[in-house]
SEVO-146772 format. One record per residue: residue number from 1; residue in one letter; x, y, z of N, C-alpha, C in turn. Coordinates in steps of 0.2 Angstrom, whole numbers, plus 5000, padded with zeros to 4 digits. Example, Ala and Ser with C-alpha at 12.3 -4.5 7.8 and 13.67 -1.06 7.14 Angstrom:
2
num|residu|npx|npy|npz|capx|capy|capz|cpx|cpy|cpz
1|A|5066|4972|5039|5062|4978|5039|5066|4984|5039
2|S|5064|4989|5035|5068|4995|5036|5064|5000|5039
***
This chain:
310
num|residu|npx|npy|npz|capx|capy|capz|cpx|cpy|cpz
1|M|4879|4621|5265|4886|4621|5263|4890|4627|5266
2|S|4896|4626|5270|4899|4632|5273|4903|4636|5269
3|A|4904|4642|5271|4908|4647|5267|4915|4644|5266
4|T|4917|4641|5271|4924|4639|5271|4926|4633|5266
5|D|4921|4629|5265|4922|4624|5260|4923|4627|5253
6|N|4920|4633|5251|4920|4635|5245|4925|4641|5245
7|D|4929|4642|5249|4934|4647|5249|4938|4647|5243
8|I|4940|4652|5239|4943|4652|5233|4951|4654|5236
9|D|4956|4650|5233|4962|4652|5235|4964|4659|5233
10|D|4969|4662|5236|4971|4668|5235|4974|4669|5228
11|S|4971|4672|5223|4974|4672|5217|4971|4678|5213
12|A|4972|4684|5217|4970|4691|5214|4975|4694|5210
13|A|4979|4691|5207|4985|4693|5203|4981|4697|5198
14|P|4985|4703|5195|4982|4705|5189|4983|4701|5183
15|L|4980|4703|5177|4980|4700|5171|4987|4698|5169
16|I|4992|4702|5169|4998|4702|5167|5001|4696|5171
17|E|5000|4696|5177|5004|4690|5181|5001|4683|5178
18|H|4994|4683|5177|4991|4677|5175|4994|4675|5168
19|L|4995|4680|5164|4998|4678|5157|5005|4675|5158
20|A|5009|4678|5163|5016|4676|5164|5015|4669|5166
21|E|5011|4668|5171|5010|4661|5174|5008|4656|5168
22|L|5004|4658|5163|5002|4654|5158|5008|4653|5153
23|R|5012|4658|5153|5018|4656|5148|5022|4651|5151
24|T|5024|4652|5158|5028|4647|5162|5025|4641|5161
25|R|5018|4640|5162|5015|4632|5161|5017|4630|5155
26|L|5015|4634|5149|5016|4632|5142|5023|4630|5141
27|I|5028|4634|5143|5035|4632|5142|5037|4626|5145
28|R|5035|4625|5151|5037|4618|5155|5033|4612|5152
29|S|5027|4613|5149|5023|4607|5145|5027|4606|5139
30|V|5029|4611|5135|5032|4610|5129|5039|4607|5130
31|L|5043|4609|5135|5050|4605|5137|5048|4598|5139
32|A|5043|4596|5142|5042|4590|5144|5041|4585|5138
33|F|5037|4589|5133|5035|4585|5127|5041|4584|5123
34|V|5046|4589|5122|5052|4588|5118|5056|4583|5122
35|V|5056|4583|5128|5060|4578|5132|5058|4570|5130
36|G|5051|4570|5131|5048|4564|5130|5049|4562|5122
37|M|5048|4566|5118|5050|4565|5110|5057|4562|5110
38|I|5062|4565|5113|5068|4563|5112|5070|4556|5115
39|I|5066|4555|5121|5067|4548|5123|5064|4543|5119
40|C|5059|4544|5116|5055|4540|5111|5059|4539|5105
41|F|5062|4544|5103|5066|4544|5096|5073|4539|5097
42|S|5075|4540|5104|5081|4535|5105|5079|4528|5105
43|F|5073|4526|5106|5071|4519|5107|5065|4519|5100
44|G|5066|4522|5096|5061|4523|5090|5061|4515|5087
45|S|5066|4512|5085|5066|4506|5081|5063|4501|5086
46|M|5064|4501|5093|5061|4496|5097|5053|4497|5097
47|I|5051|4503|5097|5044|4505|5098|5040|4503|5091
48|L|5044|4504|5086|5042|4503|5078|5041|4495|5079
49|D|5045|4491|5081|5045|4484|5081|5039|4482|5084
50|F|5038|4485|5091|5032|4483|5095|5026|4485|5091
51|L|5025|4491|5088|5019|4492|5084|5017|4488|5079
52|L|5023|4485|5076|5021|4481|5070|5021|4473|5071
53|V|5020|4472|5078|5020|4464|5080|5014|4462|5077
54|P|5008|4465|5077|5001|4462|5075|5002|4460|5067
55|I|5005|4465|5063|5006|4463|5056|5011|4457|5055
56|E|5016|4458|5059|5021|4452|5058|5018|4445|5060
57|K|5014|4444|5066|5011|4438|5067|5006|4436|5062
58|T|5003|4441|5059|4998|4439|5054|5001|4437|5047
59|M|5007|4440|5046|5011|4437|5040|5013|4431|5041
60|R|5016|4429|5047|5018|4422|5048|5013|4417|5048
61|N|5007|4419|5051|5001|4414|5051|4999|4413|5044
62|L|5000|4417|5040|4999|4416|5032|5004|4413|5028
63|G|5009|4410|5032|5014|4406|5028|5020|4410|5027
64|N|5022|4416|5029|5028|4420|5027|5032|4418|5033
65|P|5038|4414|5032|5042|4414|5039|5047|4419|5040
66|N|5048|4423|5035|5052|4429|5036|5049|4436|5033
67|P|5045|4439|5038|5041|4445|5037|5046|4450|5035
68|V|5045|4455|5030|5049|4460|5028|5045|4466|5027
69|M|5047|4472|5030|5044|4478|5029|5049|4482|5025
70|Q|5046|4487|5020|5051|4491|5017|5050|4498|5016
71|Y|5054|4502|5015|5053|4509|5014|5056|4511|5007
72|T|5053|4515|5003|5054|4517|4996|5058|4524|4995
73|A|5057|4528|5000|5061|4535|5000|5066|4535|5005
74|P|5072|4539|5004|5077|4539|5008|5075|4542|5015
75|Q|5070|4546|5016|5068|4549|5021|5062|4546|5026
76|E|5059|4541|5022|5053|4538|5025|5054|4535|5031
77|Y|5060|4532|5033|5061|4528|5039|5062|4534|5045
78|F|5066|4539|5043|5067|4544|5048|5060|4547|5050
79|F|5056|4549|5045|5050|4553|5047|5045|4548|5051
80|T|5046|4542|5049|5041|4537|5052|5043|4537|5060
81|L|5050|4537|5061|5053|4537|5068|5050|4544|5072
82|I|5050|4549|5067|5048|4556|5071|5041|4555|5073
83|R|5036|4552|5068|5029|4551|5070|5028|4548|5076
84|I|5032|4542|5077|5031|4538|5083|5034|4542|5089
85|S|5039|4546|5088|5042|4550|5094|5036|4555|5096
86|M|5033|4558|5092|5028|4563|5093|5022|4560|5097
87|V|5019|4555|5095|5014|4551|5098|5016|4549|5105
88|G|5023|4546|5105|5025|4542|5111|5027|4548|5115
89|G|5030|4554|5114|5032|4559|5118|5026|4563|5121
90|L|5020|4563|5118|5014|4566|5120|5012|4562|5126
91|A|5012|4554|5125|5010|4550|5130|5014|4551|5136
92|I|5021|4551|5135|5025|4551|5141|5024|4558|5145
93|S|5024|4563|5141|5024|4570|5145|5017|4571|5147
94|F|5011|4567|5146|5005|4570|5148|5004|4571|5155
95|P|5007|4567|5160|5007|4568|5166|5009|4575|5168
96|V|5015|4577|5165|5017|4584|5168|5013|4589|5164
97|I|5010|4588|5158|5006|4593|5155|5000|4594|5160
98|A|4997|4588|5161|4991|4588|5166|4992|4591|5172
99|N|4998|4590|5175|5000|4594|5181|5000|4601|5181
100|Q|5003|4604|5175|5004|4611|5174|4997|4614|5172
101|L|4993|4610|5169|4986|4613|5168|4982|4613|5174
102|W|4983|4608|5179|4979|4608|5185|4982|4614|5190
103|R|4988|4615|5190|4991|4620|5194|4989|4627|5191
104|F|4987|4627|5185|4986|4634|5182|4978|4635|5184
105|V|4974|4630|5184|4967|4632|5184|4965|4631|5191
106|A|4968|4626|5195|4966|4625|5202|4965|4630|5207
107|P|4969|4636|5207|4968|4641|5211|4961|4644|5210
108|G|4958|4645|5204|4952|4647|5203|4945|4644|5204
109|L|4947|4637|5207|4941|4632|5208|4940|4633|5215
110|Y|4933|4632|5217|4931|4630|5224|4933|4623|5226
111|K|4934|4622|5232|4936|4616|5235|4932|4610|5232
112|N|4926|4611|5232|4921|4606|5230|4923|4604|5222
113|E|4923|4610|5219|4925|4609|5211|4931|4605|5210
114|K|4937|4606|5215|4943|4603|5214|4942|4595|5215
115|N|4938|4594|5221|4937|4587|5222|4933|4584|5216
116|A|4929|4587|5212|4924|4584|5207|4929|4584|5201
117|F|4933|4588|5200|4938|4588|5193|4944|4583|5193
118|L|4947|4583|5199|4953|4579|5200|4953|4572|5198
119|P|4947|4568|5201|4947|4560|5198|4946|4560|5190
120|F|4943|4565|5187|4943|4564|5180|4949|4565|5176
121|L|4953|4570|5179|4960|4570|5177|4964|4565|5177
122|V|4963|4560|5182|4967|4554|5183|4965|4549|5179
123|A|4957|4549|5178|4955|4543|5174|4955|4544|5166
124|S|4957|4550|5164|4957|4551|5158|4963|4547|5154
125|P|4969|4548|5156|4975|4544|5153|4974|4537|5154
126|V|4971|4535|5160|4970|4527|5161|4965|4524|5156
127|L|4960|4528|5154|4955|4526|5149|4959|4526|5143
128|F|4962|4531|5141|4966|4531|5135|4970|4525|5134
129|L|4974|4524|5139|4979|4518|5138|4974|4511|5137
130|I|4969|4510|5141|4965|4505|5139|4962|4504|5133
131|G|4960|4510|5130|4958|4510|5123|4964|4509|5118
132|A|4969|4511|5119|4975|4510|5115|4977|4503|5115
133|A|4977|4500|5121|4979|4493|5122|4974|4488|5118
134|F|4968|4489|5119|4962|4486|5116|4963|4486|5108
135|A|4965|4492|5106|4966|4493|5098|4972|4489|5096
136|H|4977|4490|5100|4984|4486|5098|4983|4479|5098
137|Y|4980|4476|5103|4980|4468|5104|4974|4465|5102
138|V|4968|4469|5100|4963|4465|5098|4961|4468|5091
139|V|4960|4475|5090|4957|4477|5084|4962|4476|5077
140|V|4968|4479|5079|4973|4479|5074|4975|4472|5071
141|P|4976|4467|5075|4976|4460|5073|4971|4458|5068
142|L|4965|4460|5070|4959|4457|5066|4958|4461|5060
143|A|4960|4467|5059|4961|4471|5054|4966|4469|5049
144|M|4972|4467|5051|4977|4464|5047|4975|4457|5045
145|Q|4972|4453|5049|4970|4447|5046|4965|4447|5041
146|F|4961|4452|5042|4956|4454|5036|4959|4456|5029
147|F|4963|4461|5029|4967|4463|5024|4972|4459|5020
148|L|4976|4456|5025|4981|4451|5022|4979|4444|5020
149|G|4973|4442|5023|4970|4436|5021|4966|4437|5016
150|F|4963|4443|5014|4959|4444|5008|4962|4442|5002
151|S|4968|4443|5000|4971|4441|4994|4972|4434|4993
152|D|4973|4430|4998|4974|4423|4998|4966|4420|4996
153|A|4962|4423|5000|4955|4420|4999|4952|4422|4992
154|A|4954|4428|4990|4951|4430|4983|4955|4426|4978
155|S|4961|4424|4978|4965|4420|4974|4961|4413|4974
156|Y|4961|4411|4980|4958|4403|4980|4951|4403|4977
157|I|4947|4407|4978|4940|4407|4976|4940|4408|4968
158|S|4944|4412|4965|4944|4414|4958|4946|4408|4954
159|A|4951|4405|4957|4955|4399|4954|4950|4393|4954
160|L|4946|4393|4959|4941|4387|4960|4935|4388|4955
161|I|4934|4394|4954|4928|4396|4950|4930|4395|4942
162|V|4935|4397|4940|4938|4397|4933|4940|4390|4931
163|T|4944|4387|4935|4946|4380|4934|4943|4375|4936
164|G|4940|4376|4941|4937|4370|4945|4941|4367|4950
165|E|4948|4369|4951|4952|4366|4955|4957|4371|4958
166|V|4960|4371|4963|4965|4376|4965|4972|4376|4962
167|N|4974|4381|4958|4980|4381|4954|4985|4384|4958
168|T|4990|4380|4960|4996|4383|4965|5001|4386|4960
169|S|5001|4385|4954|5007|4386|4949|5006|4393|4946
170|G|5001|4397|4948|5000|4403|4945|5005|4408|4947
171|I|5002|4415|4946|5006|4421|4949|5005|4421|4957
172|D|5010|4422|4960|5010|4424|4968|5008|4431|4969
173|I|5003|4432|4972|5002|4439|4975|5005|4440|4982
174|V|5010|4444|4982|5014|4445|4989|5013|4451|4991
175|F|5013|4452|4997|5012|4458|5001|5019|4461|5002
176|N|5021|4467|5000|5027|4470|5001|5025|4476|5004
177|G|5025|4476|5011|5021|4482|5015|5027|4487|5016
178|K|5025|4494|5015|5028|4500|5017|5028|4501|5024
179|V|5033|4503|5027|5033|4505|5035|5028|4509|5036
180|N|5029|4516|5033|5024|4521|5035|5017|4520|5034
181|E|5015|4516|5029|5008|4515|5027|5006|4510|5032
182|S|5009|4504|5034|5007|4500|5038|5007|4503|5046
183|L|5011|4507|5047|5011|4510|5054|5005|4515|5054
184|D|5003|4519|5048|4998|4523|5048|4991|4519|5050
185|I|4990|4513|5049|4984|4510|5051|4984|4509|5059
186|T|4990|4507|5061|4990|4505|5068|4989|4511|5073
187|L|4993|4517|5071|4993|4523|5075|4985|4526|5074
188|K|4982|4526|5069|4975|4528|5068|4971|4524|5072
189|M|4971|4519|5073|4967|4514|5077|4969|4515|5084
190|I|4975|4516|5085|4977|4517|5093|4974|4523|5096
191|V|4975|4529|5092|4973|4536|5094|4965|4536|5094
192|A|4962|4533|5089|4954|4533|5088|4951|4529|5094
193|F|4953|4524|5096|4950|4519|5102|4952|4523|5108
194|G|4958|4526|5109|4960|4529|5115|4956|4536|5116
195|L|4954|4540|5111|4950|4545|5111|4943|4543|5112
196|C|4940|4537|5109|4933|4536|5110|4932|4533|5117
197|F|4937|4531|5121|4937|4528|5128|4936|4535|5133
198|Q|4937|4540|5130|4936|4547|5135|4929|4548|5135
199|L|4924|4545|5131|4917|4547|5131|4914|4547|5138
200|P|4915|4542|5142|4912|4542|5150|4915|4548|5154
201|V|4921|4550|5152|4924|4556|5156|4921|4562|5153
202|L|4920|4563|5147|4917|4569|5144|4910|4570|5146
203|L|4906|4565|5146|4899|4565|5147|4897|4566|5154
204|T|4902|4563|5159|4900|4563|5166|4903|4570|5168
205|L|4908|4573|5165|4909|4580|5167|4904|4585|5165
206|M|4901|4583|5159|4895|4588|5157|4890|4587|5161
207|G|4889|4581|5164|4883|4579|5169|4884|4583|5175
208|K|4891|4584|5178|4892|4588|5183|4891|4594|5182
209|A|4892|4598|5177|4891|4604|5175|4884|4606|5173
210|G|4880|4601|5173|4872|4602|5172|4870|4602|5165
211|L|4875|4601|5161|4874|4602|5154|4870|4597|5150
212|V|4871|4590|5153|4868|4584|5151|4864|4581|5157
213|T|4858|4577|5155|4856|4573|5161|4855|4566|5158
214|A|4854|4561|5162|4854|4554|5160|4847|4553|5156
215|E|4842|4556|5158|4835|4556|5154|4836|4559|5147
216|G|4841|4564|5146|4841|4568|5140|4846|4563|5135
217|L|4851|4560|5138|4855|4556|5134|4852|4550|5132
218|G|4847|4547|5136|4842|4541|5134|4838|4543|5129
219|N|4835|4549|5129|4830|4551|5124|4834|4552|5116
220|V|4840|4554|5116|4844|4555|5110|4847|4549|5108
221|R|4846|4543|5111|4850|4537|5110|4850|4535|5103
222|K|4844|4536|5100|4844|4534|5092|4848|4538|5088
223|Y|4849|4544|5090|4853|4549|5087|4860|4547|5088
224|A|4862|4545|5094|4869|4543|5096|4871|4538|5092
225|V|4866|4532|5091|4868|4527|5087|4870|4529|5080
226|V|4866|4533|5077|4869|4536|5070|4875|4539|5070
227|G|4876|4543|5075|4883|4546|5075|4889|4542|5077
228|I|4887|4537|5080|4893|4532|5082|4894|4528|5075
229|L|4889|4526|5071|4890|4523|5065|4894|4527|5061
230|L|4892|4533|5060|4897|4538|5056|4904|4538|5058
231|L|4904|4539|5065|4912|4539|5067|4916|4532|5066
232|A|4912|4526|5066|4915|4519|5065|4917|4520|5058
233|A|4913|4523|5053|4915|4523|5046|4920|4528|5044
234|L|4921|4533|5048|4926|4538|5046|4933|4537|5049
235|V|4934|4534|5055|4940|4533|5059|4943|4526|5057
236|T|4939|4521|5055|4942|4514|5054|4944|4513|5047
237|P|4948|4508|5046|4949|4506|5039|4942|4503|5036
238|P|4941|4503|5029|4935|4501|5027|4934|4494|5026
239|D|4933|4491|5033|4931|4484|5033|4926|4483|5039
240|V|4921|4478|5038|4916|4477|5042|4919|4476|5050
241|V|4923|4471|5050|4926|4469|5057|4927|4474|5062
242|T|4932|4480|5060|4934|4485|5064|4929|4490|5065
243|Q|4925|4491|5060|4919|4495|5062|4913|4493|5066
244|V|4913|4487|5065|4907|4484|5070|4910|4484|5078
245|I|4917|4482|5078|4921|4482|5085|4920|4489|5088
246|L|4921|4494|5084|4922|4501|5086|4914|4503|5088
247|F|4909|4501|5084|4903|4503|5085|4901|4500|5092
248|V|4902|4494|5094|4900|4490|5099|4903|4493|5106
249|V|4909|4495|5106|4913|4498|5110|4911|4505|5113
250|V|4910|4509|5107|4908|4516|5109|4901|4516|5111
251|Y|4896|4512|5108|4889|4511|5111|4889|4508|5118
252|G|4894|4504|5119|4894|4502|5126|4896|4507|5131
253|L|4901|4511|5129|4904|4517|5133|4898|4522|5134
254|Y|4894|4523|5128|4888|4528|5129|4884|4525|5135
255|E|4882|4519|5134|4877|4517|5140|4880|4517|5147
256|I|4887|4516|5147|4890|4517|5153|4890|4524|5156
257|S|4891|4529|5151|4890|4536|5153|4883|4537|5155
258|I|4878|4535|5152|4871|4536|5155|4871|4534|5162
259|F|4873|4528|5163|4873|4526|5170|4877|4530|5175
260|L|4882|4533|5173|4887|4537|5177|4884|4544|5178
261|V|4880|4546|5173|4877|4553|5173|4871|4553|5178
262|S|4867|4547|5177|4862|4545|5182|4864|4545|5189
263|R|4870|4543|5191|4872|4544|5197|4873|4551|5200
264|V|4876|4555|5195|4877|4562|5196|4871|4566|5197
265|D|4866|4564|5193|4859|4567|5194|4856|4566|5201
266|A|4857|4559|5203|4854|4557|5209|4858|4560|5215
267|K|4864|4561|5214|4869|4564|5220|4866|4572|5220
268|R|4865|4575|5214|4863|4581|5214|4857|4582|5218
269|E|4852|4578|5216|4845|4578|5219|4845|4577|5227
270|K|4850|4572|5229|4850|4572|5236|4853|4578|5239
271|Q|4858|4581|5236|4861|4588|5239|4856|4593|5239
272|L|4850|4593|5234|4845|4598|5235|4841|4597|5240
273|R|4839|4590|5241|4835|4588|5246|4838|4591|5254
274|E|4844|4590|5254|4848|4591|5260|4847|4599|5261
275|D|4848|4602|5256|4848|4610|5256|4841|4612|5257
276|G|4836|4609|5257|4829|4610|5257|4825|4614|5252
277|F|4828|4612|5246|4824|4614|5240|4818|4612|5240
278|Y|4817|4605|5240|4811|4601|5241|4812|4595|5244
279|D|4806|4593|5248|4807|4587|5252|4806|4581|5249
280|D|4803|4580|5244|4803|4574|5241|4800|4575|5234
281|E|4800|4569|5230|4799|4570|5222|4792|4573|5221
282|E|4787|4571|5225|4781|4573|5224|4780|4581|5224
283|D|4784|4584|5229|4784|4591|5230|4787|4594|5224
284|A|4792|4591|5221|4796|4594|5216|4791|4594|5210
285|D|4787|4589|5209|4782|4588|5203|4777|4593|5204
286|A|4775|4594|5210|4769|4599|5212|4772|4606|5211
287|D|4778|4608|5212|4780|4614|5211|4781|4615|5204
288|F|4783|4610|5201|4784|4611|5193|4777|4612|5190
289|E|4772|4608|5192|4765|4609|5189|4762|4617|5191
290|A|4764|4618|5197|4761|4625|5199|4764|4631|5195
291|M|4771|4630|5194|4774|4635|5190|4771|4635|5182
292|A|4770|4628|5180|4767|4628|5174|4760|4631|5173
293|D|4756|4630|5178|4749|4633|5179|4750|4641|5179
294|E|4755|4643|5183|4755|4651|5183|4758|4654|5177
295|M|4762|4650|5173|4764|4653|5167|4758|4653|5162
296|E|4754|4647|5162|4748|4647|5158|4743|4652|5160
297|R|4742|4655|5166|4737|4660|5168|4740|4666|5166
298|E|4747|4668|5166|4749|4674|5164|4749|4675|5156
299|D|4749|4669|5152|4748|4669|5145|4741|4671|5144
300|S|4736|4668|5147|4730|4669|5146|4727|4677|5148
301|I|4730|4680|5153|4729|4686|5155|4731|4691|5149
302|V|4737|4689|5146|4740|4694|5141|4736|4693|5135
303|E|4733|4687|5133|4729|4687|5127|4722|4690|5128
304|D|4720|4690|5134|4714|4694|5136|4715|4701|5134
305|Q|4720|4704|5137|4722|4711|5137|4723|4712|5130
306|K|4726|4709|5125|4726|4710|5118|4720|4710|5115
307|D|4715|4706|5117|4708|4706|5114|4704|4712|5116
308|R|4705|4715|5122|4702|4720|5124|4705|4726|5121
309|D|4711|4726|5120|4714|4732|5117|4712|4732|5109
310|Q|4711|4727|5106|4708|4727|5099|4701|4730|5099
***
């Protein structure tokens, strides 16, 4: 590897200049977030209608021809739009924020480190959008179908058990949904799945940094399963359907991460071979065994010396 490939950009500025640059990057990021938030707030009602599409379709499928959502406090609708604007503003401004982050850290990276880090910076928002879309179009409709359909099913079964027939003249149990509470489920699912889809990016970056290996991830697979189950129980509504979906998705991403890290390991080993650290795998094993034998001999010498001193 030539020295030219690893030349660091000229960034010998004193600490105060780095802090000034950091302040500039943060100000630009905050301004981008505020602009994105204002844009989303301007179209807040349209975004809210889009986010409530799964619950609207579910209510229509359950026989409600005119779905209605309500709010019970004067400020509730306003702060609901503020929440939507914050999430949407962060999504819109993420390219600008990522660009500012990259321009701040890039001068301190080697050229090969830049080439390794940049693809992950691009892949991260793409995977987040895929996870968010999966939650909105697949998971949330299933969750709404489970929760809203549960009252009808429970009433049907109880009437059948008590009277032996379905009584349609009893008390109707009607869903009067609140805007903020219904939106809360949707936003939580979108953010949860979007973050979970970052798992391949995170583990692959850790693999490139040498913090994890494919073999190590495979050895802790059973602990990962337990952790994923706990995650599914914490971030999803208390229904089996969405928990199982999240578990299957995250575990699949974990296996994909193992595959990606294995490719990173293979590439690193190939580079070591080209650099002449060892010629083949047998030489590497032999070097490791020789090192282990040497350490064992040193331990034996130390023990003998202790016995003689006694």
